[in-house]
N, C-alpha and C positions, 0 to 999 in steps of 0.2 A: 376677851379677845379672838378674831375672826377665824373661820375655819382654814383659810388662806395664811394667816398669820403661825398657827398652829400648826399646819402641813411644814410650813418652812422650818418653825421652831425646833419638830420632830425631826426633819432633813439632816437640820444643823448639828442634833444630837450623834447622832450616826457617824457623822464625816467628824465630828469633835474625837468620838470613840475611837477612829480608824486611822486618825493622826497616832495613836499612843504605840512606839516600840514596842513590839514583840519579839521575845529573843529567838535567833535564829534557829533552824535546826541544823543539827548535827548530822556530819556526814558517816553515814554505816562505815566501820573496817571491812580493807578488801578480804576477801579470804579464800579458797582454793577456786579453782575453776569448778564449775559446777559441772555435774555429769553428762546431761541435758547438753551443755556447749561440746563437750571429750564428743558425747554420740554424735552431733552434727558435722564435726569435722571429720569423723570416719566414713560419715555417709556421703559428705562431700567427696573425700576423695575417691569413696570409691565410685562414686557418678562419674567425676573427672578421667578415671580411668575407663571406665568403661565408653563414654562417648569418646573420648581418643582412639580405642581399640576398633569400635566402632567405623568412624573415621578411614581408620589406619585400611583397615580390610577393604574397606568400599574402593578407595583409592586402588587399592592392591591389584583388584580384582577387575578393575578399568582399564589401568596400566599394564600389568601381568600381558605376558604372552599366552597363558594357558587359559586366563581365568580362574579366580578361586574356586578349588576345590569344593564341593557338594559335602565331604566330610568333614570338612574345616568348618563352615558356618553351622552344621549341624552342632560340631561339640561345642563352639562356642554360644548357640542358645540354649542347648542343655544345659551347660554350666551355670549361666547366667540365671535359668530357673531353678538349679537345683537350690543356689543361696535365695532365690527373693523369693523361695517356698518352704526354706529350714524354720522358720517360726511356724510351719501348720504341718509336722512331720505326725500329727495325732490322726491328720483328716485327708494329708494327701499322702499317694503313694510316695515311696521313693524311689528316686532314678536309679537302674540299673548301674554298677560300676563298669559293668565289664562292657560299655557302651564306649567309655571314655578309653578302652585301651589302644584304640588306634590315634588315637590324639591327647598321649598324656603329654607330651612335649608342651602341645599350647596351653596346656590347663596349667603346670607346672608354672612356665612362665606367668601365664596371667596372676596366680597366686604371689608368684615372688613379685612382680613387679606392683603388686597391690600395697602388697609390706613394705615395698622400698617408696612408694607415694606417699603412703601416711605418715613412715618417719621423717618423709621431708617436707609433710605439711606443719607438722610438729613442731619442728626445726625455723618454719619459715622459709624454704627453697620449693623449686618449682622445676623439679627434673621435667627431661623431655620423653613423656612415656613411650612415642616409638621404639625410641632407642633403646632405653630401659626392657621392651619386651623381645627385641630381636638380640639383647644378650646374654635375654636370660635361655631364648632358643638356642642358640648358637653352643653356651655351654652344654646346655641337653643333649642336643647331638652330637656333641664331641666326645661325652661322658659314656653315650650310648654307642659310639662307633667304636671305640674303647675293645678289643674283645680281650674276652676274661681267659687268662692260662688254664687250659685243659686239655689231657691229652688222653686217651684209651687203645693201647695195641694191641692185638690179636696175635698168635703165633703162626707163622707162614714156613711150616716144614719141608717144604718145597724147593727152598733155596739152601737148606743149610748144608755144610759139607761137616760131619761127623770127625774123622781123624781116629784117633787110637786114645784121645785123653780120657778119665773121667771125668772131668770138670771141662768146661767151655764156654766160650761165651756165645750166648745165643744171638746171632746177628743178622735175622733176618724177621722182620714184624708187619704185618700190614697194617697202615695206617688212616685208609679211607675206605678199605672194603668191608661187607658186613656191616657188625657194629663199632669197628674199629672207625675214630673222628679223632682231630686232633684240631688247636686252635690258640693262635699265639704262642705256639711252640715249637720247635724244630724236629724233626726226625731224620737220623741218617746212619745209615750204617749199623742198626740194631742198638742205636742211640737214641736216647731224648733229653736235648738240647732246654734247658731254662733259658729265655730271654728277660725276663724279671724278675729282681730281688725279691724274695718275700718268705713267708712260711708255707709246704705245701704237704699236701696228704701224699703219701706215695706208697702203691700197693701193688703186689705180685700173687698171680694164684697160677701155679704150675703142677699139672696133672702127668703121672704118669701110670700108664696100664702097659699090659701086655697079653694078650690069647693063645690058646695053645694051637691054634689053626693056623699062626703065621711061624712056625716053626720053631727054631731055636729052644732046644730041650733043654740046653744049657744053663739055660735059668730055673732051673726047676732043683730046690733043696739049696741052691746058693745063696750066700748073704749078699746083699744087692743095699749097696750105701748109696741115698735117695737123698740129696741135697739140693737149696735151693740157696742160692747169692742176690740179694741185691746193693748195687755197688754206686759208687758215686765217682768220678772224674773229672779234669778239668784242664781245658786244654792249654791256657795260658802257665797254669802252675805246675803241669804235667806230674800230678799225682793220682791216686786212686784211696780209696779205701769200702769197706764193707759198711752200709747202713744196716742192715738187716741179713741174718739170714736162720733157714729151718730144715728140719728132715728127718729121717730117722734111717736105722738099720731094719730092713726086712728081710726075711726069708719067703720064697713064696713056696708055698707046697708043693707035691709034686700029685696030689687027690685035686688040686682044683686046678681047672680048665682056662679062669679068667684072673686076672691080676689086678689089683687099682690100690693108687696110693696118691694121696693130693697134699701140697704143702701152699699155704696160704701166709703172708707177710703181710705186715702194713703199719704206719708209721706217719707223725708228723714230723717234718725235718726244715728246717731254715735252710733257703737254697739261695746260690747269689746268680746274677748271669754268668751264662757262659759253663755252666756246671751242667754234667750230661748222667743221665742214668741208664744203667743197662745191666742187664740180667744174666748170669751164670748156673749154670746145673749139670748135675752129673749124670751119667747113662744118661743122654740125650736123647739114644737112639727110642728110648721108650716113652716119652713125650705122647700125651693126647694130642693130637692134630686140630681138634675142633674149639671154635672162638668162644665157647661155652666155658673151655672147661682150661683153658692154657691162654694169658692174658698179663699184661700190667699197664699202668697207668700213672698219671699223678695228676692232682689240680690243686691250684693258688686257694687258700683261706681267706676269704676277706674278712675285714678287721681287725687282722693282725698285722702289724708294721713289723719289717724285719728289723 
């Protein structure tokens, strides 16, 4: 057999072997989504939000009348840098969180938008990132603009008229001067009005004092009942009740030139809108007029629903 015919013979043998049918490969069963694919989807969502935010703030700075604040740009760059270097916390110094105080609204909106974007990507949806950012910023601003109910009032004895009663309503308090302040509550003629339903901590500190230089020797060796009452009333219901009371019976000795007695009351109460808090005291002419000694107030407790 010649060499050419031998090569043809060998090629024919290979081709004939290739014509034999071999079993088809079986398709592997489908399993759960690999972690790498899930991570890629998350990274894709973060990248999409970052790009959209960049375009959003760029056009905002070009169209806005006052241009974009440098503070917002610094906040966005610092926030992105913080998340980019989160895996290098052992070698890269952490960013000081105090720098984000002035731009916390943007930070919260950015975080909430990323979470929403990832959820919609996993569900096969593509929401408007710009709209989501603006919605989150608006919600954050509205929550911050709502003033929390709080009040601290200090005594103002110059406007009191005592009369002859042993127990009287204390009708004059400072609500702006000195340490006194009020927010989202109303003060009117000695009464602190509640504007929001909720649980409040109500407190009062009343001090009684007297010095012999002021005269009035009748107080020496005399039994004095020094009492304080924290009361609640409601204009609509036309009712009042005592929430707390305290005090004692004192005898001020003739051998002492100075007398002092303090009463503190405090407690948590469920108050409704239009409820009013006021103070009653006995022997009001002996009240200490300093703002450190005689005061009362209330504040709403967070996290407790009425």
